[in-house]
FILUMLO-886468 format. One record per residue (C-alpha): residue number from 1; residue in one letter; x, y, z. Coordinates in Angstrom, 3 decimals, m for minus. Layout:
REM FILUMLO-886468
{site NUM; "a"; {X; Y; Z}}
...
END
This chain:
REM FILUMLO-886468
{site 1; "m"; {0.000; 0.000; 0.000}}
{site 2; "a"; {1.443; 3.374; m1.006}}
{site 3; "p"; {1.531; 6.204; 1.523}}
{site 4; "a"; {m1.270; 8.780; 1.058}}
{site 5; "l"; {1.268; 11.481; 0.230}}
{site 6; "a"; {2.628; 9.455; m2.676}}
{site 7; "v"; {m0.836; 8.950; m4.181}}
{site 8; "g"; {m2.248; 12.430; m3.445}}
{site 9; "p"; {m0.159; 14.563; m5.838}}
{site 10; "a"; {m0.571; 12.108; m8.720}}
{site 11; "v"; {m4.351; 12.075; m8.251}}
{site 12; "a"; {m4.506; 15.860; m7.951}}
{site 13; "a"; {m2.458; 16.324; m11.108}}
{site 14; "h"; {m4.688; 13.911; m13.006}}
{site 15; "a"; {m7.926; 15.579; m11.830}}
{site 16; "s"; {m6.777; 19.073; m12.783}}
{site 17; "p"; {m8.397; 20.015; m16.134}}
{site 18; "t"; {m6.472; 22.042; m18.676}}
{site 19; "a"; {m8.486; 24.860; m20.251}}
{site 20; "a"; {m8.187; 25.357; m23.982}}
{site 21; "p"; {m6.715; 28.678; m25.112}}
{site 22; "g"; {m9.354; 31.421; m25.208}}
{site 23; "v"; {m11.742; 29.566; m22.866}}
{site 24; "v"; {m12.749; 31.312; m19.658}}
{site 25; "s"; {m12.154; 28.898; m16.777}}
{site 26; "v"; {m14.195; 30.691; m14.113}}
{site 27; "a"; {m17.821; 31.761; m14.491}}
{site 28; "t"; {m18.411; 35.479; m13.912}}
{site 29; "c"; {m21.317; 37.837; m14.337}}
{site 30; "k"; {m21.593; 41.608; m14.406}}
{site 31; "v"; {m24.391; 44.167; m14.140}}
{site 32; "e"; {m24.168; 47.625; m15.656}}
{site 33; "t"; {m26.533; 50.481; m16.435}}
{site 34; "d"; {m27.424; 50.911; m20.104}}
{site 35; "s"; {m28.070; 54.195; m21.925}}
{site 36; "a"; {m31.824; 53.986; m21.211}}
{site 37; "g"; {m31.275; 53.748; m17.445}}
{site 38; "k"; {m32.130; 50.038; m17.312}}
{site 39; "y"; {m29.761; 47.291; m16.190}}
{site 40; "h"; {m27.808; 44.942; m18.441}}
{site 41; "l"; {m26.799; 41.530; m17.027}}
{site 42; "w"; {m24.170; 39.439; m18.791}}
{site 43; "g"; {m21.851; 36.588; m17.986}}
{site 44; "e"; {m19.226; 34.244; m19.387}}
{site 45; "g"; {m17.552; 30.971; m18.510}}
{site 46; "f"; {m20.817; 29.113; m17.833}}
{site 47; "p"; {m21.473; 25.530; m18.962}}
{site 48; "s"; {m23.800; 24.931; m21.918}}
{site 49; "g"; {m27.486; 25.112; m21.175}}
{site 50; "p"; {m29.743; 27.674; m19.563}}
{site 51; "v"; {m28.844; 29.872; m16.608}}
{site 52; "t"; {m31.337; 31.256; m14.121}}
{site 53; "y"; {m30.946; 34.720; m12.673}}
{site 54; "t"; {m32.664; 35.876; m9.492}}
{site 55; "g"; {m32.581; 39.084; m7.477}}
{site 56; "s"; {m34.032; 42.421; m8.569}}
{site 57; "a"; {m35.789; 40.467; m11.363}}
{site 58; "s"; {m35.717; 36.812; m12.321}}
{site 59; "g"; {m35.733; 34.655; m15.414}}
{site 60; "t"; {m33.944; 32.023; m17.442}}
{site 61; "v"; {m31.735; 32.589; m20.490}}
{site 62; "p"; {m29.706; 30.234; m22.698}}
{site 63; "t"; {m25.928; 30.323; m22.895}}
{site 64; "k"; {m24.071; 30.427; m26.195}}
{site 65; "a"; {m20.415; 29.430; m26.101}}
{site 66; "g"; {m20.554; 29.835; m22.304}}
{site 67; "r"; {m21.979; 33.361; m22.462}}
{site 68; "f"; {m25.345; 34.957; m21.828}}
{site 69; "d"; {m26.675; 38.492; m22.138}}
{site 70; "v"; {m29.967; 40.015; m21.005}}
{site 71; "g"; {m30.938; 43.683; m20.975}}
{site 72; "g"; {m33.814; 45.924; m19.970}}
{site 73; "l"; {m33.798; 44.792; m16.340}}
{site 74; "t"; {m34.721; 46.751; m13.233}}
{site 75; "g"; {m32.356; 46.679; m10.261}}
{site 76; "s"; {m28.713; 45.746; m9.997}}
{site 77; "k"; {m28.557; 42.795; m7.587}}
{site 78; "y"; {m28.414; 39.366; m9.224}}
{site 79; "v"; {m27.301; 35.813; m8.572}}
{site 80; "v"; {m26.891; 33.490; m11.566}}
{site 81; "k"; {m27.188; 29.710; m11.312}}
{site 82; "a"; {m26.277; 27.253; m14.071}}
{site 83; "a"; {m27.869; 23.843; m14.607}}
{site 84; "n"; {m24.754; 22.137; m13.173}}
{site 85; "g"; {m25.158; 24.023; m9.862}}
{site 86; "t"; {m22.549; 26.744; m10.500}}
{site 87; "t"; {m23.770; 29.827; m8.624}}
{site 88; "v"; {m22.262; 33.296; m9.060}}
{site 89; "n"; {m23.037; 36.606; m7.349}}
{site 90; "c"; {m22.929; 39.284; m10.047}}
{site 91; "t"; {m20.648; 42.296; m9.749}}
{site 92; "v"; {m21.991; 45.778; m10.433}}
{site 93; "i"; {m19.859; 47.813; m12.850}}
{site 94; "q"; {m19.857; 51.572; m12.197}}
{site 95; "h"; {m19.136; 53.807; m15.176}}
END
């Protein structure tokens, strides 16, 4: 039986995925005010499939290449949850 320390690093190295160039490895979302005074919610790095946003308003939008974009919202506080359970608190961008 191998000591745990000898097995641990090999397992950790094997489990560590390598992101392809140009692929965002961490899901993020942002909220900013648009020119009409409404809020624009967008994110990237999400898995394929729909994401659900809740907070000042709520709804579900599809992702395309890991990204989503929804505008015309009221309020700036949102949490986005992907189908795989990834949950992200959105950051407000001040211009």
